[in-house]
PyMOL Python script that loads the backbone (N, CA, C, O; Angstrom):
from pymol import cmd

cmd.read_pdbstr("""\
ATOM      1  N   MET A   1      24.875   5.926  -7.966  1.00  0.00           N
ATOM      2  CA  MET A   1      23.626   5.621  -7.666  1.00  0.00           C
ATOM      3  C   MET A   1      22.565   6.166  -8.679  1.00  0.00           C
ATOM      4  O   MET A   1      22.678   7.324  -9.080  1.00  0.00           O
ATOM      5  N   GLN A   2      21.520   5.357  -9.114  1.00  0.00           N
ATOM      6  CA  GLN A   2      20.648   5.920 -10.013  1.00  0.00           C
ATOM      7  C   GLN A   2      19.164   6.012  -9.312  1.00  0.00           C
ATOM      8  O   GLN A   2      18.843   5.211  -8.434  1.00  0.00           O
ATOM      9  N   VAL A   3      18.377   6.945  -9.723  1.00  0.00           N
ATOM     10  CA  VAL A   3      17.059   6.797  -9.248  1.00  0.00           C
ATOM     11  C   VAL A   3      16.150   6.795 -10.372  1.00  0.00           C
ATOM     12  O   VAL A   3      16.035   7.698 -11.202  1.00  0.00           O
ATOM     13  N   LEU A   4      15.433   5.568 -10.326  1.00  0.00           N
ATOM     14  CA  LEU A   4      14.447   5.169 -11.476  1.00  0.00           C
ATOM     15  C   LEU A   4      12.963   5.204 -11.147  1.00  0.00           C
ATOM     16  O   LEU A   4      12.535   4.711 -10.103  1.00  0.00           O
ATOM     17  N   LYS A   5      12.244   5.743 -11.975  1.00  0.00           N
ATOM     18  CA  LYS A   5      10.818   5.535 -11.915  1.00  0.00           C
ATOM     19  C   LYS A   5      10.268   4.777 -13.089  1.00  0.00           C
ATOM     20  O   LYS A   5      10.394   5.182 -14.244  1.00  0.00           O
ATOM     21  N   VAL A   6       9.677   3.705 -12.769  1.00  0.00           N
ATOM     22  CA  VAL A   6       9.078   2.671 -13.692  1.00  0.00           C
ATOM     23  C   VAL A   6       7.648   2.181 -13.249  1.00  0.00           C
ATOM     24  O   VAL A   6       7.311   2.148 -12.066  1.00  0.00           O
ATOM     25  N   LYS A   7       6.994   1.876 -14.089  1.00  0.00           N
ATOM     26  CA  LYS A   7       5.612   1.173 -13.935  1.00  0.00           C
ATOM     27  C   LYS A   7       5.880  -0.304 -14.024  1.00  0.00           C
ATOM     28  O   LYS A   7       6.730  -0.781 -14.776  1.00  0.00           O
ATOM     29  N   GLY A   8       5.157  -0.964 -13.264  1.00  0.00           N
ATOM     30  CA  GLY A   8       5.249  -2.379 -13.402  1.00  0.00           C
ATOM     31  C   GLY A   8       3.921  -2.952 -13.277  1.00  0.00           C
ATOM     32  O   GLY A   8       2.941  -2.212 -13.186  1.00  0.00           O
ATOM     33  N   GLU A   9       3.812  -4.271 -13.266  1.00  0.00           N
ATOM     34  CA  GLU A   9       2.404  -4.884 -13.461  1.00  0.00           C
ATOM     35  C   GLU A   9       2.533  -6.041 -12.437  1.00  0.00           C
ATOM     36  O   GLU A   9       3.539  -6.741 -12.331  1.00  0.00           O
ATOM     37  N   VAL A  10       1.317  -6.176 -11.637  1.00  0.00           N
ATOM     38  CA  VAL A  10       1.177  -7.291 -10.696  1.00  0.00           C
ATOM     39  C   VAL A  10       0.318  -8.261 -11.340  1.00  0.00           C
ATOM     40  O   VAL A  10      -0.776  -8.026 -11.852  1.00  0.00           O
ATOM     41  N   GLY A  11       1.023  -9.577 -11.253  1.00  0.00           N
ATOM     42  CA  GLY A  11       0.201 -10.583 -12.027  1.00  0.00           C
ATOM     43  C   GLY A  11      -0.795 -11.273 -11.049  1.00  0.00           C
ATOM     44  O   GLY A  11      -0.890 -10.988  -9.855  1.00  0.00           O
ATOM     45  N   SER A  12      -1.477 -12.155 -11.664  1.00  0.00           N
ATOM     46  CA  SER A  12      -2.572 -12.733 -11.049  1.00  0.00           C
ATOM     47  C   SER A  12      -2.063 -13.615  -9.642  1.00  0.00           C
ATOM     48  O   SER A  12      -2.727 -13.875  -8.638  1.00  0.00           O
ATOM     49  N   ASP A  13      -0.830 -13.922  -9.918  1.00  0.00           N
ATOM     50  CA  ASP A  13      -0.181 -14.718  -8.682  1.00  0.00           C
ATOM     51  C   ASP A  13       0.297 -13.848  -7.642  1.00  0.00           C
ATOM     52  O   ASP A  13       0.850 -14.311  -6.645  1.00  0.00           O
ATOM     53  N   GLY A  14       0.091 -12.427  -7.838  1.00  0.00           N
ATOM     54  CA  GLY A  14       0.575 -11.456  -6.666  1.00  0.00           C
ATOM     55  C   GLY A  14       2.080 -11.103  -6.834  1.00  0.00           C
ATOM     56  O   GLY A  14       2.631 -10.390  -5.995  1.00  0.00           O
ATOM     57  N   SER A  15       2.715 -11.569  -7.849  1.00  0.00           N
ATOM     58  CA  SER A  15       4.160 -11.278  -8.184  1.00  0.00           C
ATOM     59  C   SER A  15       4.205  -9.943  -8.996  1.00  0.00           C
ATOM     60  O   SER A  15       3.488  -9.687  -9.963  1.00  0.00           O
ATOM     61  N   LEU A  16       5.158  -9.135  -8.451  1.00  0.00           N
ATOM     62  CA  LEU A  16       5.387  -7.846  -9.212  1.00  0.00           C
ATOM     63  C   LEU A  16       6.468  -7.911 -10.341  1.00  0.00           C
ATOM     64  O   LEU A  16       7.637  -8.160 -10.048  1.00  0.00           O
ATOM     65  N   HIS A  17       6.063  -7.679 -11.684  1.00  0.00           N
ATOM     66  CA  HIS A  17       6.894  -7.839 -12.696  1.00  0.00           C
ATOM     67  C   HIS A  17       7.448  -6.510 -13.146  1.00  0.00           C
ATOM     68  O   HIS A  17       6.666  -5.632 -13.510  1.00  0.00           O
ATOM     69  N   LEU A  18       8.631  -6.329 -13.143  1.00  0.00           N
ATOM     70  CA  LEU A  18       9.340  -5.095 -13.558  1.00  0.00           C
ATOM     71  C   LEU A  18      10.333  -5.401 -14.812  1.00  0.00           C
ATOM     72  O   LEU A  18      10.976  -6.443 -14.946  1.00  0.00           O
ATOM     73  N   ASP A  19      10.334  -4.420 -15.604  1.00  0.00           N
ATOM     74  CA  ASP A  19      11.479  -4.522 -16.615  1.00  0.00           C
ATOM     75  C   ASP A  19      12.275  -3.018 -16.454  1.00  0.00           C
ATOM     76  O   ASP A  19      11.830  -1.942 -16.853  1.00  0.00           O
ATOM     77  N   ILE A  20      13.293  -3.196 -15.910  1.00  0.00           N
ATOM     78  CA  ILE A  20      14.231  -1.877 -15.530  1.00  0.00           C
ATOM     79  C   ILE A  20      15.467  -1.926 -16.409  1.00  0.00           C
ATOM     80  O   ILE A  20      16.402  -2.686 -16.159  1.00  0.00           O
ATOM     81  N   PRO A  21      15.451  -1.079 -17.465  1.00  0.00           N
ATOM     82  CA  PRO A  21      16.718  -0.865 -18.190  1.00  0.00           C
ATOM     83  C   PRO A  21      17.721   0.044 -17.388  1.00  0.00           C
ATOM     84  O   PRO A  21      17.411   1.141 -16.924  1.00  0.00           O
ATOM     85  N   THR A  22      18.984  -0.555 -17.279  1.00  0.00           N
ATOM     86  CA  THR A  22      20.016   0.323 -16.574  1.00  0.00           C
ATOM     87  C   THR A  22      21.297   0.102 -17.426  1.00  0.00           C
ATOM     88  O   THR A  22      21.426  -0.706 -18.345  1.00  0.00           O
ATOM     89  N   GLN A  23      22.202   0.959 -16.953  1.00  0.00           N
ATOM     90  CA  GLN A  23      23.531   0.978 -17.603  1.00  0.00           C
ATOM     91  C   GLN A  23      24.530   0.435 -16.498  1.00  0.00           C
ATOM     92  O   GLN A  23      25.719   0.745 -16.572  1.00  0.00           O
ATOM     93  N   LEU A  24      24.103  -0.299 -15.567  1.00  0.00           N
ATOM     94  CA  LEU A  24      24.864  -0.872 -14.452  1.00  0.00           C
ATOM     95  C   LEU A  24      25.637  -2.081 -14.982  1.00  0.00           C
ATOM     96  O   LEU A  24      25.229  -2.822 -15.877  1.00  0.00           O
ATOM     97  N   SER A  25      26.708  -2.190 -14.379  1.00  0.00           N
ATOM     98  CA  SER A  25      27.660  -3.432 -14.799  1.00  0.00           C
ATOM     99  C   SER A  25      26.914  -4.672 -14.199  1.00  0.00           C
ATOM    100  O   SER A  25      26.170  -4.523 -13.230  1.00  0.00           O
ATOM    101  N   PRO A  26      27.114  -5.881 -14.771  1.00  0.00           N
ATOM    102  CA  PRO A  26      26.528  -7.291 -14.158  1.00  0.00           C
ATOM    103  C   PRO A  26      27.121  -7.350 -12.861  1.00  0.00           C
ATOM    104  O   PRO A  26      28.236  -6.896 -12.604  1.00  0.00           O
ATOM    105  N   GLY A  27      26.350  -7.926 -12.033  1.00  0.00           N
ATOM    106  CA  GLY A  27      26.604  -8.237 -10.556  1.00  0.00           C
ATOM    107  C   GLY A  27      25.495  -7.745  -9.638  1.00  0.00           C
ATOM    108  O   GLY A  27      24.440  -7.251 -10.035  1.00  0.00           O
ATOM    109  N   PRO A  28      25.892  -7.959  -8.201  1.00  0.00           N
ATOM    110  CA  PRO A  28      24.712  -7.661  -7.314  1.00  0.00           C
ATOM    111  C   PRO A  28      24.389  -6.168  -7.313  1.00  0.00           C
ATOM    112  O   PRO A  28      25.254  -5.383  -7.702  1.00  0.00           O
ATOM    113  N   VAL A  29      23.384  -5.795  -6.965  1.00  0.00           N
ATOM    114  CA  VAL A  29      22.719  -4.510  -6.880  1.00  0.00           C
ATOM    115  C   VAL A  29      21.901  -4.465  -5.509  1.00  0.00           C
ATOM    116  O   VAL A  29      21.451  -5.485  -4.988  1.00  0.00           O
ATOM    117  N   GLU A  30      21.768  -3.323  -5.032  1.00  0.00           N
ATOM    118  CA  GLU A  30      20.867  -2.891  -3.790  1.00  0.00           C
ATOM    119  C   GLU A  30      19.690  -2.110  -4.411  1.00  0.00           C
ATOM    120  O   GLU A  30      19.795  -1.097  -5.102  1.00  0.00           O
ATOM    121  N   LEU A  31      18.556  -2.738  -4.057  1.00  0.00           N
ATOM    122  CA  LEU A  31      17.344  -2.014  -4.606  1.00  0.00           C
ATOM    123  C   LEU A  31      16.301  -1.564  -3.544  1.00  0.00           C
ATOM    124  O   LEU A  31      15.964  -2.332  -2.643  1.00  0.00           O
ATOM    125  N   VAL A  32      15.871  -0.497  -3.646  1.00  0.00           N
ATOM    126  CA  VAL A  32      14.737   0.105  -2.743  1.00  0.00           C
ATOM    127  C   VAL A  32      13.560   0.119  -3.598  1.00  0.00           C
ATOM    128  O   VAL A  32      13.573   0.710  -4.678  1.00  0.00           O
ATOM    129  N   VAL A  33      12.347  -0.625  -3.078  1.00  0.00           N
ATOM    130  CA  VAL A  33      11.023  -0.470  -3.875  1.00  0.00           C
ATOM    131  C   VAL A  33      10.048   0.122  -2.868  1.00  0.00           C
ATOM    132  O   VAL A  33       9.838  -0.327  -1.741  1.00  0.00           O
ATOM    133  N   VAL A  34       9.433   1.277  -3.468  1.00  0.00           N
ATOM    134  CA  VAL A  34       8.450   1.823  -2.668  1.00  0.00           C
ATOM    135  C   VAL A  34       6.998   1.506  -3.435  1.00  0.00           C
ATOM    136  O   VAL A  34       6.797   2.067  -4.513  1.00  0.00           O
ATOM    137  N   LEU A  35       6.180   0.781  -2.989  1.00  0.00           N
ATOM    138  CA  LEU A  35       4.952   0.369  -3.471  1.00  0.00           C
ATOM    139  C   LEU A  35       3.806   1.266  -3.169  1.00  0.00           C
ATOM    140  O   LEU A  35       3.688   1.833  -2.083  1.00  0.00           O
ATOM    141  N   GLY A  36       2.885   1.394  -4.243  1.00  0.00           N
ATOM    142  CA  GLY A  36       1.714   2.187  -3.859  1.00  0.00           C
ATOM    143  C   GLY A  36       0.635   1.840  -5.200  1.00  0.00           C
ATOM    144  O   GLY A  36       1.064   1.385  -6.261  1.00  0.00           O
ATOM    145  N   SER A  37      -0.560   2.084  -4.999  1.00  0.00           N
ATOM    146  CA  SER A  37      -1.559   1.810  -5.974  1.00  0.00           C
ATOM    147  C   SER A  37      -1.989   3.075  -6.725  1.00  0.00           C
ATOM    148  O   SER A  37      -2.973   3.125  -7.463  1.00  0.00           O
ATOM    149  N   GLY A  38      -1.171   4.074  -6.471  1.00  0.00           N
ATOM    150  CA  GLY A  38      -1.535   5.444  -7.222  1.00  0.00           C
ATOM    151  C   GLY A  38      -1.952   6.375  -6.222  1.00  0.00           C
ATOM    152  O   GLY A  38      -2.086   5.973  -5.066  1.00  0.00           O
ATOM    153  N   PRO A  39      -2.174   7.570  -6.518  1.00  0.00           N
ATOM    154  CA  PRO A  39      -2.651   8.546  -5.647  1.00  0.00           C
ATOM    155  C   PRO A  39      -3.979   8.341  -5.271  1.00  0.00           C
ATOM    156  O   PRO A  39      -4.837   7.945  -6.060  1.00  0.00           O
ATOM    157  N   GLN A  40      -4.218   8.643  -3.882  1.00  0.00           N
ATOM    158  CA  GLN A  40      -5.791   8.450  -3.380  1.00  0.00           C
ATOM    159  C   GLN A  40      -6.391   9.892  -3.412  1.00  0.00           C
ATOM    160  O   GLN A  40      -6.526  10.527  -2.366  1.00  0.00           O
ATOM    161  N   VAL A  41      -6.746  10.395  -4.615  1.00  0.00           N
ATOM    162  CA  VAL A  41      -7.425  11.762  -4.748  1.00  0.00           C
ATOM    163  C   VAL A  41      -8.778  11.746  -4.443  1.00  0.00           C
ATOM    164  O   VAL A  41      -9.472  10.822  -4.867  1.00  0.00           O
ATOM    165  N   GLY A  42      -9.268  12.658  -3.750  1.00  0.00           N
ATOM    166  CA  GLY A  42     -10.664  12.853  -3.388  1.00  0.00           C
ATOM    167  C   GLY A  42     -11.250  11.765  -2.687  1.00  0.00           C
ATOM    168  O   GLY A  42     -12.386  11.444  -3.037  1.00  0.00           O
ATOM    169  N   ASN A  43     -10.644  11.063  -1.665  1.00  0.00           N
ATOM    170  CA  ASN A  43     -11.285   9.980  -1.092  1.00  0.00           C
ATOM    171  C   ASN A  43     -11.978  10.479   0.218  1.00  0.00           C
ATOM    172  O   ASN A  43     -12.745   9.741   0.836  1.00  0.00           O
ATOM    173  N   GLY A  44     -11.662  11.863   0.663  1.00  0.00           N
ATOM    174  CA  GLY A  44     -12.401  12.490   1.758  1.00  0.00           C
ATOM    175  C   GLY A  44     -11.874  12.140   3.017  1.00  0.00           C
ATOM    176  O   GLY A  44     -12.223  12.845   3.963  1.00  0.00           O
ATOM    177  N   SER A  45     -11.110  11.206   3.228  1.00  0.00           N
ATOM    178  CA  SER A  45     -10.462  10.896   4.496  1.00  0.00           C
ATOM    179  C   SER A  45      -9.145  11.675   4.774  1.00  0.00           C
ATOM    180  O   SER A  45      -8.297  11.901   3.911  1.00  0.00           O
ATOM    181  N   LYS A  46      -9.065  12.061   6.079  1.00  0.00           N
ATOM    182  CA  LYS A  46      -7.893  12.778   6.362  1.00  0.00           C
ATOM    183  C   LYS A  46      -6.921  11.801   7.317  1.00  0.00           C
ATOM    184  O   LYS A  46      -7.420  10.866   7.943  1.00  0.00           O
ATOM    185  N   TYR A  47      -5.794  12.036   7.360  1.00  0.00           N
ATOM    186  CA  TYR A  47      -4.777  11.199   8.093  1.00  0.00           C
ATOM    187  C   TYR A  47      -5.037  11.379   9.520  1.00  0.00           C
ATOM    188  O   TYR A  47      -5.399  12.505   9.860  1.00  0.00           O
ATOM    189  N   ASP A  48      -4.930  10.561  10.335  1.00  0.00           N
ATOM    190  CA  ASP A  48      -5.093  10.635  11.793  1.00  0.00           C
ATOM    191  C   ASP A  48      -3.859  10.644  12.531  1.00  0.00           C
ATOM    192  O   ASP A  48      -3.231   9.611  12.761  1.00  0.00           O
ATOM    193  N   PHE A  49      -3.491  11.810  12.914  1.00  0.00           N
ATOM    194  CA  PHE A  49      -2.221  12.147  13.617  1.00  0.00           C
ATOM    195  C   PHE A  49      -2.128  11.782  14.981  1.00  0.00           C
ATOM    196  O   PHE A  49      -1.086  12.037  15.586  1.00  0.00           O
ATOM    197  N   THR A  50      -3.230  11.126  15.644  1.00  0.00           N
ATOM    198  CA  THR A  50      -3.250  10.934  17.029  1.00  0.00           C
ATOM    199  C   THR A  50      -2.143   9.981  17.533  1.00  0.00           C
ATOM    200  O   THR A  50      -1.739  10.051  18.694  1.00  0.00           O
ATOM    201  N   ASP A  51      -1.680   9.130  16.681  1.00  0.00           N
ATOM    202  CA  ASP A  51      -0.702   8.159  17.198  1.00  0.00           C
ATOM    203  C   ASP A  51       0.798   8.936  17.132  1.00  0.00           C
ATOM    204  O   ASP A  51       1.760   8.401  17.683  1.00  0.00           O
ATOM    205  N   LEU A  52       0.918   9.987  16.560  1.00  0.00           N
ATOM    206  CA  LEU A  52       2.114  10.872  16.503  1.00  0.00           C
ATOM    207  C   LEU A  52       2.066  12.138  17.614  1.00  0.00           C
ATOM    208  O   LEU A  52       3.080  12.791  17.862  1.00  0.00           O
ATOM    209  N   SER A  53       1.003  12.357  18.138  1.00  0.00           N
ATOM    210  CA  SER A  53       0.866  13.579  18.898  1.00  0.00           C
ATOM    211  C   SER A  53       0.608  13.246  20.306  1.00  0.00           C
ATOM    212  O   SER A  53       0.256  12.107  20.610  1.00  0.00           O
ATOM    213  N   GLY A  54       0.754  14.121  21.136  1.00  0.00           N
ATOM    214  CA  GLY A  54       0.449  14.088  22.610  1.00  0.00           C
ATOM    215  C   GLY A  54      -0.444  15.020  23.121  1.00  0.00           C
ATOM    216  O   GLY A  54      -1.110  15.751  22.388  1.00  0.00           O
ATOM    217  N   LYS A  55      -0.499  15.042  24.346  1.00  0.00           N
ATOM    218  CA  LYS A  55      -1.520  16.102  24.815  1.00  0.00           C
ATOM    219  C   LYS A  55      -0.721  16.939  25.892  1.00  0.00           C
ATOM    220  O   LYS A  55       0.142  16.431  26.608  1.00  0.00           O
ATOM    221  N   LEU A  56      -1.084  18.252  25.939  1.00  0.00           N
ATOM    222  CA  LEU A  56      -0.486  19.193  26.752  1.00  0.00           C
ATOM    223  C   LEU A  56      -1.375  19.701  27.631  1.00  0.00           C
ATOM    224  O   LEU A  56      -2.362  20.273  27.168  1.00  0.00           O
ATOM    225  N   SER A  57      -1.208  19.596  29.067  1.00  0.00           N
ATOM    226  CA  SER A  57      -2.039  20.173  29.942  1.00  0.00           C
ATOM    227  C   SER A  57      -1.588  21.502  30.346  1.00  0.00           C
ATOM    228  O   SER A  57      -0.596  21.629  31.064  1.00  0.00           O
ATOM    229  N   TRP A  58      -2.315  22.576  29.889  1.00  0.00           N
ATOM    230  CA  TRP A  58      -1.888  23.975  29.989  1.00  0.00           C
ATOM    231  C   TRP A  58      -2.585  24.719  31.135  1.00  0.00           C
ATOM    232  O   TRP A  58      -3.814  24.741  31.207  1.00  0.00           O
ATOM    233  N   GLN A  59      -1.778  25.340  32.047  1.00  0.00           N
ATOM    234  CA  GLN A  59      -2.404  26.177  33.045  1.00  0.00           C
ATOM    235  C   GLN A  59      -2.275  27.582  32.606  1.00  0.00           C
ATOM    236  O   GLN A  59      -1.175  28.010  32.256  1.00  0.00           O
ATOM    237  N   GLY A  60      -3.268  28.280  32.604  1.00  0.00           N
ATOM    238  CA  GLY A  60      -3.142  29.693  32.398  1.00  0.00           C
ATOM    239  C   GLY A  60      -3.661  30.138  31.089  1.00  0.00           C
ATOM    240  O   GLY A  60      -4.409  29.376  30.475  1.00  0.00           O
ATOM    241  N   ASP A  61      -3.365  31.219  30.623  1.00  0.00           N
ATOM    242  CA  ASP A  61      -4.024  31.802  29.323  1.00  0.00           C
ATOM    243  C   ASP A  61      -2.900  31.703  28.188  1.00  0.00           C
ATOM    244  O   ASP A  61      -1.940  32.472  28.132  1.00  0.00           O
ATOM    245  N   ALA A  62      -3.123  30.745  27.368  1.00  0.00           N
ATOM    246  CA  ALA A  62      -2.223  30.287  26.443  1.00  0.00           C
ATOM    247  C   ALA A  62      -1.824  31.556  25.511  1.00  0.00           C
ATOM    248  O   ALA A  62      -0.661  31.837  25.220  1.00  0.00           O
ATOM    249  N   VAL A  63      -2.909  32.241  25.111  1.00  0.00           N
ATOM    250  CA  VAL A  63      -2.804  33.559  24.139  1.00  0.00           C
ATOM    251  C   VAL A  63      -1.908  34.469  24.847  1.00  0.00           C
ATOM    252  O   VAL A  63      -0.918  34.877  24.241  1.00  0.00           O
ATOM    253  N   ALA A  64      -2.128  34.857  26.096  1.00  0.00           N
ATOM    254  CA  ALA A  64      -1.246  35.708  26.692  1.00  0.00           C
ATOM    255  C   ALA A  64       0.212  35.364  26.693  1.00  0.00           C
ATOM    256  O   ALA A  64       1.073  36.209  26.450  1.00  0.00           O
ATOM    257  N   VAL A  65       0.437  34.305  26.927  1.00  0.00           N
ATOM    258  CA  VAL A  65       1.801  33.711  26.943  1.00  0.00           C
ATOM    259  C   VAL A  65       2.446  33.832  25.464  1.00  0.00           C
ATOM    260  O   VAL A  65       3.628  34.150  25.333  1.00  0.00           O
ATOM    261  N   GLN A  66       1.698  33.590  24.477  1.00  0.00           N
ATOM    262  CA  GLN A  66       2.047  33.620  23.258  1.00  0.00           C
ATOM    263  C   GLN A  66       2.334  34.917  22.857  1.00  0.00           C
ATOM    264  O   GLN A  66       3.290  35.101  22.105  1.00  0.00           O
ATOM    265  N   ARG A  67       1.601  35.914  23.272  1.00  0.00           N
ATOM    266  CA  ARG A  67       1.746  37.340  23.033  1.00  0.00           C
ATOM    267  C   ARG A  67       3.027  37.872  23.737  1.00  0.00           C
ATOM    268  O   ARG A  67       3.800  38.614  23.131  1.00  0.00           O
ATOM    269  N   LYS A  68       3.222  37.522  24.900  1.00  0.00           N
ATOM    270  CA  LYS A  68       4.434  37.677  25.591  1.00  0.00           C
ATOM    271  C   LYS A  68       5.766  37.253  25.039  1.00  0.00           C
ATOM    272  O   LYS A  68       6.767  37.970  25.035  1.00  0.00           O
ATOM    273  N   LEU A  69       5.694  36.013  24.568  1.00  0.00           N
ATOM    274  CA  LEU A  69       6.848  35.583  23.841  1.00  0.00           C
ATOM    275  C   LEU A  69       7.085  36.323  22.568  1.00  0.00           C
ATOM    276  O   LEU A  69       8.216  36.680  22.242  1.00  0.00           O
ATOM    277  N   ARG A  70       6.047  36.549  21.864  1.00  0.00           N
ATOM    278  CA  ARG A  70       6.247  37.359  20.652  1.00  0.00           C
ATOM    279  C   ARG A  70       6.738  38.733  20.896  1.00  0.00           C
ATOM    280  O   ARG A  70       7.575  39.186  20.115  1.00  0.00           O
ATOM    281  N   ASP A  71       6.280  39.518  21.981  1.00  0.00           N
ATOM    282  CA  ASP A  71       6.870  40.575  22.329  1.00  0.00           C
ATOM    283  C   ASP A  71       8.252  40.733  22.584  1.00  0.00           C
ATOM    284  O   ASP A  71       8.837  41.814  22.519  1.00  0.00           O
ATOM    285  N   GLU A  72       8.809  39.567  22.896  1.00  0.00           N
ATOM    286  CA  GLU A  72      10.075  39.469  23.264  1.00  0.00           C
ATOM    287  C   GLU A  72      11.085  39.473  21.995  1.00  0.00           C
ATOM    288  O   GLU A  72      12.284  39.709  22.142  1.00  0.00           O
ATOM    289  N   TRP A  73      10.566  39.227  20.886  1.00  0.00           N
ATOM    290  CA  TRP A  73      11.329  39.440  19.802  1.00  0.00           C
ATOM    291  C   TRP A  73      11.591  40.712  19.318  1.00  0.00           C
ATOM    292  O   TRP A  73      12.297  40.859  18.320  1.00  0.00           O
TER     293      TRP A  73
END
""", "prot")
cmd.dss("prot")
cmd.show_as("cartoon", "prot")
cmd.util.cbc("prot")
cmd.orient("prot")
């Protein structure tokens, strides 16, 4: 298996054009493509994790319980 990082070009028709030199034998290959338009630096938005998280209904003093657990170590 090889890991390749290459740059490609998207044509006006929306097709991705890649020129990937390899040392592979002729025949079928399995290809994984991860597409991105480059790093989103400084856009100011933060990822919203609400779809990945749940809510905890806590009864009592959370800090006291944390200290108790820490003291057990």
